[in-house]
Structure formats: structure tokens, C-alpha cells
N, C-alpha and C positions, 0 to 999 in steps of 0.2 A: 424796513422801509415802509412808511405809511403811504396811503393813496395820494396825499397832497405832494409828497416829495418825488413821486414818479413822474418821469417825462412822458409826453404823449407817445413816443415810440415804445417806451417800456410798458405803458398801459395797454397799447395795441398788441404787443407781444403776449402779455398776460391774457388778454381777451382771446387771442388765437388759441392759446393752450387750453383755456377754459372750454371753448366750444369745439376744440379739435379741428381747427381749420389749418390748411397748409400755409407755411410761411413763404414769403416771396422767393427765398433762396432755395427752398426745398419743397417741391411739389410731390405730395404723396399720391395724388390722383390726377387724371388727365384734366386739361383745361376745360372749363365749362361743366365740371361734374356737379356743382351745387345746383345750377339752374336745371340741369337734366333731372336731378332727383326731385326738385320742386315741381317741374312740369309733370313728371310721372305721378307724383302724389296728387296734384290737383286734378289730373285726368281720372284717377281712380275715384276720387271724391265725387266728381261730377257724374261719372258713369253710375256709381252706386246710388247717388241721389235721384237720378232719372229713373233707374230701375226700380227703386222703392216707390217712387211716385206713380209709375205705371203699373205697379204690382206684378212685375215679372216673377214667375215662380222660382227662377234660379238667378237672383240678382248677382250672386258671386261670379257667374260666368262673365259678366261685363267687366268686373275688376280683373279677372284672369286674362281677358282679351287685352286690356290696357297693359298688363305686365308683359304679355307676350310681344306686344307691339312696341315696347319700350326700346327706342333707338335714339342715339344722340343727335342724329341729323334729320331734318324735316323730310327730305326726299326719301330717306330710308323708311321713315314711318309711313309716309303716304304710299310708297310702293308696296310695303308689306301689308298695309291695310287693304289695298285693292286685291292683292293675291289672296289674302286671308278670306275676304268676302267671296271670291270666286271658288276657292277650295271648300268653303263651308257649304255653299249651295250645291256643288257637285256631290260632296259627301252626304248631305241631307237627302238628296234624291236617291242615292244608292242605298242609304240606310232604310228608307221607307220601302224600297223595292225588296230588299232582303227580308225585312220584317214581314211584309205581306206574303212573301213566297214560303218562308220557313218558320212562321210563327208557332207552329205546333211541334216542331222538332228542333230543340236547342242545339243538338249536335251538328245538324246541317247548317243552322244559323251561324254557329261559331266557326264552322269550316268555311262558310262563305266569307265571313269577316276576315279570317286568317288569309285567305287567298287574295282578297281585295287589299289588305294591308301590304302583302308582299308585292303586289303589282304597283301600288303607289310608291313603295319604297324603291323599287327598281327605277321607276320614272323619276323620282326625286334624286336618285344617285346620278342619273344621266343629265339632269338639268343643273342650272346654276342659280345662285342668288335666291330671290324670293319665289321664283317659279318652282324651285325645288321645295320650298316651304309649302306652297300651295298644294303640291302633289302629296306631301306628307299630311297636310291638314285634311285633305279629302279622304285620306285613309283613316286617321284616328277619329274623325267626326263620325264615321260609320260605327266605330267601336263604342264611342260614347253614347250614341243614340240607340243602336241595336242591342248592345249589352245592357244598357241602363233600363231598357224596356223588355228584357228577356222574359220576365215573369208577368208583365202586363203589356202585351203587344198592342192592345187597343189604345194605349196612351202614347204610342209612338208619334202620331201626328202632332199632338199637343206639345210633347217634349221637343220635337223638331222646331215648331214655331217659336217656342220660348227660347230655345238655344240661338236660333238665327236672330231673333229680336235682341237678345243680350249682346251678341257679337256686333250687330249694327250699332247699338248704343255705345259700346266700348270704342268702336272705330270713330264714331262721330265725336265722342268726348275727347279722344286723343287728338284728332285733327283740330278741333276747336281750340284746345289749350295751346297746341303748338303754333297755331295761327296768331292767337292773341299775344302770346309771350315771345314770339319771334325766335323760334329755335334755330340753331345754326343750320345753314343750308348745305346740301350736298353739292350745290352749284359752285359755291366758293371753294370747297375742297377739291372739286374736279379741276377748276381753272388753276389753282395753285399747284396741284400735282402735275398737270399737263405742262405748265410753264417750266417747272423744275426738271421734268424728264426731257423736255425739248432742249433745254440748255445743256443737260448732261450728255445727250446723244450728239449734239452739235460739237461739244468739246471732244468727244471721242472721234468724230469724223475729222476734225482738224488735226488731231494727233496722228490718225492713221495716214493721212496724206503727207504730213510732215515727217513721217518715218519714226515717230515716237511709239512707245508701247501702248497697246490697247488692251482692254479687259480680256482675260482668257475665257474659255467656254463656260466655266462655272459662273464667273462674274457677269458675263453677257446674259446668261440665263436668268440671273437675279434681276438685272435691269429689265429684260424682256418680261419677266414676271410682274414687275411693277407696271409696265405698259399694259399688259393683259388685264391686270386688276382694275384698270380704269373702266373696263366694260361695265362693272357693277356701278361705279359712280355715274356713268352715262345713263344707265337705266334709272338711277335714283333722281338725278338732276332733271331728267326729262319731265317729271311730274311737277316741278316747281315753277316753270316759266311757260309763258304762252307760246313762244316760238321755239319750244324745246326740240321739235323734230328737225328743223333746219340746223340748229346749233349742234345737235347730236350727230348729224351727217358730217359736219366739220370735224367734230371730235374723232369720229371713226376714221375719217380720211387722215387726220394727223397721226392717229395710232398706227395705221397701216404704214404710213410713210416713215415713222420712227423705227418700226421693226425692219423695214427695208434698209434704212440708213445704217442700222446696227449690223445688218447682214453685209452690206457693202463695205463698211469699215473693216470688218474682219477679213473680207476677201482682199482688200487693198493691202492690209498689213501682211497677209500671207504672201501676196505677190512680191512685195518689197523684201520680205525675209529671205526669199529664194536667191536674191542678188543677181537675177538675170535681166533686170530692167536697166537699160543704159542710163548713165548720168544725164545725157542730153535729153532723153525723153522725160525723166523725172523733173528736170529743171523746167522743161516746156510745160508739162502738166501742172506743176505747182504754180507757174506763172498764170496759166489760165484759171486755176482754182482760186488764186488770190487769197483773200482773207477768209474764204469759206462762206461768203454771203451767197444766199440762194440766187440762182439765175432768175431773171424776170419772167421767163417762160421756158418750159421744157424744150421748145423748138430751138432756142439759143444753145442749149446743151447739145442737141443733136448736131447743129452746125459746127460747134467747136470740136465735137468728136470727129466729124468727117474731115475737118481742116487738119487736125492733128494726125490723122491717119494718112493724109496725102503728103504731108511734109516728110522729108528725109532727115536723117540724123547720122552722126558719126558713131561707129561702134568702137570697141576697145582698141582696135588696131588703127583707127583713124580713117576707116573706109566708110564711104557713104552707103547707107543701107535703109531698108524699110522696116516697119514694125515687125517684131517677132510675136509669137503667140502670147508669151508672158507680158510683153509690152502692150499688145492689143487688149489683153485682159485688164491690165492696170488702167489704161486710158479709158476704156469703156466703163469700168466700175466707178471711176472718179466722176465722169460726166453724168452717169446715172445718179450718183450721190447728190449732185447739184439739183437734179430734177426732183428727187424725193424731198430734198430740203425745201424746195419751193412749195410742194404740197403740204409739208408739215407746217410751215409758217402760215400759209393761207388757212389751213384747218384750225390752227390755234387762234388766228385772228377772227375767224368766223365764230368760234366759241365765245370769244370776248364780246364781239360787236353784234352778232346776229346776222340774219340775212343769208344769202347764198355765198358759199366760198368762191373766191375768184378763180382758183383752180383746185382740183381735188384728184385724189388717186383714182385710177380707172376702175378699181375694184374695192369694195368696202366690206366684203364678207369676212367676219372674224369668227373663227370656229375654235373649239377646244378639243383636246384629246379625250376620247371617250373610252373608259375601261368597262367593257361589257361584262367581263367576268366578275369584276368588283360589284357591279350592280346586281348580278344574279346571286352572288354570295351574300350581299346585304339583304336581298329579298328572302333568301333561304334562312338567314339568321333570324329575321323577324318571324318567318313562318314557323320555324322550330321553337323559338322562344315563346311565341304566343300560344302555340299548340300545347307546350308543356305547362304553361300557366293555366290554360283553359282546362287541361286534364286534371290538374290539382283542384281547381274550383269545382269541377264535376264530382271528383272523388270525395271532397269534404262535404258537399251538399249544403253548405251554408249560403244563404241568400246574400249575405254581406260580402262574400268572397268575390262576387262579380264586380264590386266597386274597385277592388284591387286589380282585377283583370283589365278594367278600363284604363286605369292609370299605367299599368304595365304596357298596354298597347300604345299609349301616347308617347312614353319615354323611349320605348324600343324603336318606334318609328322615327322619332326626332334624332335619336342617337346614331341611327344607321348611316347617315350621310356625313357624320363628323369624321375628321381625320384621326382623332384619338378617342375611340369608343370606350376604352378603359377609363379614361379621365371622366367621360360622361357618366359611366356606371358608378364611379367613385363619387361624382357629384350627386347622383341620386341617393347613394347610400348615406351621404352626409347631409345633403340638403333636405330630404324628407323628414328625418328625425329632428333636424333643426326647426323645420316649419311646424312640426307637431308640438315641439316643446314651446315655441313662441306662441302658437295658437292656444295651447292649454293655459299659459300664463294670462293671456289677454282674456280668454273666454270665461275663466273662473276667478281671476284675481282682479281684473280691471273693468271689463265691460259691464258687470252687474251694477257698478256704481254710477252709471249714466245711461241715458236712453236716447239722447239727441244725436242727430247725424253729425253735427260738428264735433261732439265729444268722440264719436267713433273715428272720425277722420283724423283727429289729433292723435289718438291712441295708436293708430296703425302707421302714422308717419315714420317713426323710427324703423319699423319693419321694411317699409318701402325704400327708405333711404339706404338701409343696409343692403337690401337686395340689389339696388341700382349700383352701389359701389362695388359689390362683388361682380356684377355683370361687366363693369368697365375694366376689370382686371382679367387678362386672358387666363391666368393660372387658376382663378376662382370663378370664372364665368359659369361653369356647369353647376357649381354649388348655388350661385346666385339665381340661376334660372330655375332650378328645382325648388329652392326655398321660396322665391318670390311668386312663381306661378301657382304652386300648389298650396301656398299659405291660405288663400281665400277658399280653396276647395276644402282643405282640412278644417278651417275655422267653421265651415258650414254656414256662411252668411245667408240669411233668409229674412223674409219680411217679419217673421216672429222668431227671434233668436232663441235657440234652445240652450239651456244651461244644465242639461242632464248629463252627469259625469259618466254614467254607464253607457249611454248612447254615444257619447264622444269617444269613449274607449273602444266600443264595438266597431265604430266606423273607422277610426284612425289606425287601429291595429292592422286593418286591411291595407291601408296605405303604407304602413311600415313594412308589411309583408311584401307589398309591391316593390318597395325600394330594394329589399334583399333579392327578390327575384330578378329585378333589372340588373343589379350588380353581378349576380352569378351568370346571367345570360350574356352580358356584354363582355365579361372578363374571361369566361371559360368556354363559351360556345363560338367556335370558328373565329377566334380573335384575329383581326387583320395584322399582318406583320409587314414592316417596312421592306424587308428583303424580298418577300413575295410580290409586293406591289412594284418594286423596282424591276423585278424580273419580268413582270407583265408589260411594263413600259418598254423594256429592252426587246421583248418578243414582238411588240407592235412595230418597233423600229426595224427589226430584222424582216418582218413580213412585208412592210411597205417597201423596203429596199429591194427585196427579192422581186417584187412586182415591177419596180423601176428597172431592174436588170432585164426583165422579160419584155419591157417596153409597154406595159399595161398600167403603169403607176399614174398617180394623180398629176395633173398638169400644174405647172408653176403659177402662182397667183397669191392673192391675199389670204385665201383659205389655207393654202399649204404653208405659207410662211408663219401664219398665226398658230396653226396646229403644231408646227415644228417647234416653235419657241415655248408653247404651252406644254408640250411633251417634255422638253428639256427642263422646264420649271418644275414639273412634277418629279422628274428623275432626280433633280437636285434636292428637292424637298425630302423624298424618301431616303436619299443618301444621308441627309443631315440627321436622321433618326438612328443611323448606325454608328458604331464606335469609330472615331477618327483613325484612319490608317492610310498608308500610301496605296494599298490595294483598292480601297473604297474610292479614292480620288481617281485612280487609274481606270477603274470601271466606268466612272462617269465620263471621263475624257474620251474613252474609246467609243462609247455609244453616242456621245454628242457628235463626234466626228463622223460616225456612220450615218447619223441622221442628216448631217451637213451634206454628205455625199448624195443621199436621196434627193434633197432639195436642189443640189447642183445639177444632177441629171435631169430633173424636171424642168429646170430653167433652160438648160441646153436644148432640150427637145422642143420647148415652146418657141424659142427663137428660130430653131431649124424649121419648124412647121411654117413659120412666117416666111423664111427664106425660100421655101419650096415654091411659093407663089410668084417668085421672080424668075422669068423665063431664062435669063442668062445663066443663072446658077442652079436651076431646078435639078438637073441631073446630079450635080455634086452634092447639093443639099440633101437629096433623097439618099444618096450613098452614105453621107455623114449620119443621117438619121438611123440608117440600118446599123451603122458601126456602133451606135450607142446602146444597142442590145448586147448585153454582156454575158458571155458564158465562160470566158477565160480572161482574167485580169490583164495579163501580159499582152495577149493578142488584142484586147480591146484598147489598151493604151496606144499600141502601135497604130492600129487602124484609125482611131479617132485623131491621133496627131497628124497622120497623113492627110486626112480629109479636112481637118481644120486649117492646115497650112495651104491647101489648095483653095479653100474658100477665101482665105485672107488674100491670096494672090488675085483671085477673080474680083474681089471687092474694089480694087484700086480704080477701075474705070467706070464704076457704076454711078448713075446720077444721084442727086440729092434725095435722101429718104431711103432709097434702096441700099445705098452704101451703109447707112447706119443700121439697117435691119440685118445685113450680113455680118457686120462687125459685132452686133449683139450675139449672133449665133456663134461666131468665132470665140468671143469672150466666154460664152456659156460653156462651150466645149473645152476651152483651156482651163476654166475653173474646175469642171468635172474631172478632167484628166489629172490635175494636181491633187485633188482630194482623193481620187481613186488610187493614185500612187501612194499617198500617205496611209491609206487603209488596206494596202495590199495584204499584209500579214493577218489583220483582223478578219478580212473576208475569207481567207483560207482557214483560219482557226474555227470560225463559226459556220463554214461551209454554206455561205449565202448564195453563191452562184447557182442558177438553175441548171438542170440537165438539158442539154440542147436536143431539139427535136431532130428527126431523121433528115428533114429538109435542110436544117442549118448544118448538120454534120456533112451533108453532101456538098454544101457550099464551102 
């Protein structure tokens, strides 16, 4: 077939195959990959051009900065740029301090660098998003400056100034290119994800009230994980718009409300599954719930709750009766669901339109589960790995070996906070040799044939495109990061490019040595295991539940509910790394239910503490509060049931507002009782109940 006989569609298909572009029916790369690669390449070109023009002594650092900042969304790039700048300044200050204090003793200098790296690694493990990156950067900036000047400490100040200058140039170039070419915004991604999750949780809520099946604990943890992940998008999007602070308040309010809606839906489903809620109550509640539209204000939900509680209904025998504990639990959770729904809708509306949200959740604090032991292990891994590498450098006595030590410090620090450090180590083992091979081809086979900046930019374009494509794929992102970031370091970009083969080999064999050291350290030295991480999450659940049993646990609120679901998300993630089995799923379900129990007890106590302020029920509420301190499950269930029923009886004649407060306490106790009964065997198996004091034994 000749060119004239081809149809336009055929010619377009041939062109796609020629330039290796994805066809409309089969996308090999994520949407927007081409412009992401183009923006990164242009930013590298601009950063290098400015660095050469200003005669920065290390122009390659500006290109490295661009490659590190390479992010598909504008907000991600701006957020990372700000934290990179902050981390660089902190690291530069510490590097100058260490160099000035220990310039005559390299052992003490390297020891100080190792301890600082470990501290930064610990902080980076405990932080999230680019705050963690800033902590890591503050660590390895010290390594780059202090180790780079270990033989010439008098040049530390000049090296620091040049490095900071190169980073500022790289940040400015990246920001300028992304502004001019209109990179995709984190804002649009946030609004789309928030709308999608709100619709999903609303559907779950309707299904729960209608008596249909709702997601189990594992699926609920997956949905909650998506909601918690919006925290990152909120921080990214805030940098993109002028009224970002107000909109982000709305986003956080919506996130808290969605987590509470998910929690309510699971409680409603559990109440209906027991089959102890009469048909008359179910019918009345579903009538008040309607189509599931959010109430115009939480006050209306409170009034509906009180009205439902005052109404009588027929039991199974046809006798007129009041609400039972399970029915009070069911009614209160449905009315609370409508209030949370109002906050979620107003929060989402605020994110879209700006301004103050019409209503918002009373608490907006979103916290995550912190694994202190993991942070300490990561710090120890970096300390030992860096110390071993430093020892090898000192034993060899080669000045060039300290370049390998700097690179080892960088990758060890960055890899410590990743979930799969072995993959990162493999990325270094593959990415660095790949970068060396590509740099050698360019430096000795292509770059000698041209000296213009435009020629250089065109020649490195395939390298940048390839690195960006590897970065966009989760399976190859570690390879893309190592190859893309260290390519310009290995190439030795300078104002006067060197084409000395011996110098290139002497320098880059150290980087290859660093890659091997990194791989060995990350794969053999204290490798993290999914089972041990899951065990630590389970230990944290058991510890917090033990404190709840003693009456000293955290109070119910947005902080507790967000940490609860973040903990389940991590438990679910570590479970996914293990071989599929019924035992694995059973372990997750058991600890998810135990964490639900801790949250249920916290909620019951919070409502009881509010009920204590009502004079009519104060004595009974205090007794109920004491009964929630658990030393024996069977005894606790009996005592809590008695006091919950008494409170329910006392609530009938209370005025508006006070009745809703007491019904909330009754509902909280009923929910805690049911979850406590469900976990009776697990509590005995793990011996979670505390030993009673002499005072309680006497009682």
C-alpha cells in the first residue's frame, strides 16, 4: 500500500506507531504523560540555561532539582518546591555548623552527619507528604555539603551558597514552566475525588438505612483510605488558589463528615442485622429518613430524634411499648447520619464555590496513625548503613570514595520512608548503572559534536522523557527516580564540560559502588516485613483499647475517628502484602472489630460526660460512666445494659435538647455493648482487660 492509497485514519495509525504514541483504544501511559514530559524537559533546559548564564559552579544541581520536583500536578510541584526550599535552608545551616565544629576530625564530622541523617529520617517517617520530603532533604543536604567539603572545609560556605542558588533556580524554572504551560491542577483532582467519594458514601448510607448490605470492614477501610488520602490533595490544592484556606476548611469538614457517615452506616447495618428493631420503628425511621437527603440543619435532626423517641409503637405481640436499647441506637444513628450528611454537602459545596461553609463539622482535626517503632528502625537502618559506607570510605582512603558516600546518604534517606525499601534498593541497583551508561554515550559519543545549549537540550530530551515515563509507572518509579535524578550528577554537567574518560570512570565507578551499597543495605539490613508492621498496628490497637477499658483512653472526635480509619487502612495494606488466606482475612476482621470497640467506648463516654451536666440524670449518668470501665466483659455488659435502660427511661420527660443528649449517651452505650459482646472471645484470647485495682475489687 503506498502513501496515496492510505486513508487518513491509516496514516494516523502509522504515525502513532512511528513515534510510539498510545492509540485511543489502548493507553500505555497515564493521561497527560506527553505534556508532563515536555514541561519537565523545558524546565531542565531553562534551569541549566540560567545556571550557565549566572556561572553557578554546579549547574547540574539545578537540573537535579527539576527532576526531583517533577510532579504531574501543579499543586504537587509548588508544595514540593516550598518544602524543598525550607529543607535546603535548614540542611545548609546544619552543614555549616558541623563543618565549623569538626573540620579537623573527619570521624567526628561523619558521626555528626550520621546522627543528623538518622534524626531527619525519624522525623520524615512520622510526617506525611512533602513535609516528610523536607525532613529528608534537610538530612542529605548536610551529607552533600559536609562530605563534599571534607577535604577542603574552607570551601563549605561557597559550596553552600552555590547549592542553594542552584536549587532556587531549579524551583523558579519549574514553577515558571508549569505556570506558562498550564499543568493539570491538584484542585481539579481534589474536587473530582471529593465528589466521587461523597456520592459513594451517600449510596452506602442509603443502603444501610434500607437494610441492604454495606461494605465489610476491609472494604470500608479501603473507602476510608481514599478519604484520608484527600489530605494530600488538600495540601497541594491550597497552593493553587487565592482563597485556598477557606476552601480547605470546607474540604476537611467534608472529609470528617464522610468518615462519620461511614461509621454511622456500619452501626446502622449492625443494629438491623441483630433483628431486634421492631418493624414499626424501622418503618417510622425510614419515613423520616426519606430519600436520604441531608437535613437543612442539624437542629431538625435533633427534633426528629426526640419526636421519634417520644412516640410509642407496637411490639411483636401487638403491645404498645417504648424504644428498646437497640431501637434507640438505630434511631439516633440514623438522625446523626443526616446531620453528618449536611456537613458533608456543605463542605463539598464550599470547596467548589469558595467562601465560608454554611455549616461544618464541629471538629476538623484529621490525624494519622504513627508507628514510632518503624520510625526508630528507619533511623537505625540509615545510621548503620551510612556508618558502614563511611567506614569503607575511610578504610580505602580514596578521596573519590566520598562522592559515593554522599550518594549513598541521599538514597538511603529517601528510601527509608517508602513502603517497599527493597524495590527502592533495586531501583538504585538498576537506575544508577542505567544512568551511567546513558551519560557515557552522551558525554563521549554525542555531546562532543555540539557546544550550543540548544543542542545539549535536544540531546538530553530522550533521557528526560524516559525518566518521566518510568516515574509515572508505580512498578518502575524507583528506577526512573534514580536514573533521572542522578543522570545529571553522573554526567558532570559543568560550565566547561570534561570529556576525560579516565576522570569519568574514576568518578562514576564510585556512583556504581554507591548503588551496590544502597542495594545491600536496603535489602539485607533490617528489611521491613509486612507481618511485623501489621503486628505493631495490632499492638497499638490493643494498647489503646486497654486504656479505654481503664477509662483513660482518647475521647471520641474527629481525631479519633480519622486515626481509627487510618490505622485500619494501614492494617489492610500490610495484610495485602501477605499470601492470601482465610487466616489473614480473619486477623484483619478481628483487629478491625477491636478498634471499632475502642471507638465505640470513646463515643459512649463522650456522650455520658455531656449527660452528667443534666441535673435530672446526673447520678445515673455518673453510674453509667463508671460502668464503662471494664475489668470483666460479662460483668461490664450487664452493668452497662442496666444503666443504659435506666437512662433511656429517664430521658422520656426531659425538655428539648437535654433529651437528645441523653439519647446520644444511650445510643453510645448500646453500640459499645453490642461490639463488646461481639469481641468477647477476642478480648479473652488477647487478655486485654486490665487488672482491677484494690478499690474496684472492693466495689
